[in-house]
N, C-alpha and C positions, 0 to 999 in steps of 0.2 A: 464453534462459530468463528469464522475469520472476519475481523473488522478492519476497516481501512479509512483513514482520514488524514488530512494535512494538519500539521502542527500550526499553532497560532491562535491568538485570542478570537479572531473573527470566526474561524472554523469551529472552535469550541463553543462560542456563544450561540452559533447557529445550529449546533448539533449536526454538523455536516460530516456524517459518518455513513459508510455503507457496510453491509454485512452479507456473507455467503456461508452456507453450510459446508463443512469440511467432509470429504476432500473436495477441493475445487479443481476444475479443469483449466486448461490454458485459456479457453474462451471466457470462463467465469472470472478468472484473474484479470483479463483485459477489460471485461465489463465492470468489475469492481473499481478499477482505477478510473474509468470514465464516468461512473455513476454519481460521483459526488459533485456538488454544485461548484466547488472550487477547482475542478479538473482543468479548466482552461489555463490555469497557472502552470500546469505541467506541459502544455502543448504550445507554448510561445505566445501567451496572451499579451496583447499590446506591444508586440515587438520583442518581448523577452526571449531568451534562448530556450528552446525546448529541452526537456530533460530526457534521459534514457529510460523511457517507459518500458521497453522490453526487459531491461534489467530489473526494474521495480516489479514487474509482473512475475519474473523468475523468482525473486525473493518471496513474493506472496505464495507461489507454488511450493517453494521449499519449506516455508513455515507450515503450510497446510500438510505437506507430506510428513514433516517431523511430528506434528500433533497426531496425525492419523496413524502413523507407525508406532508411536509410543503413547498409549493411552494413559500412562502414569503422568504425563505432562498435562496439567490442568489449565495452565495459563502461561502465555509468553507475551511480553510487551517489548517491542523494539522501538526505542525512542532515545535520542533522535536518529533518524535515518536520513542521510544526505544523498539526494539523487542529483547527479551532475549530468552535463551533456553526454558524458561517456562513463557509465558505471554508477554503482551505488555503494555506499558505505554505511554500515550499521555502527553507530558510535556508542550505543548503550543498549543493553538487553537485561 
């Protein structure tokens, strides 16, 4: 199962996570990003700068592919992941 959510106390308290079965398609990755309640924060909520959601979706696809191709991988946690207006950086895995 591929799980996605934003970091932060509010998201964790609300249980704002979305899940999809692996392997995910590009459409499922896009849906995953948009399905959490805090998704507007990624798309320029209240005038903030939108982040590079295609790069985030690509990261989700790559993690899905990694786990699907290597069944010996039973868990992967990427945290924190910083998504900027151009690009994504995984700071911890």
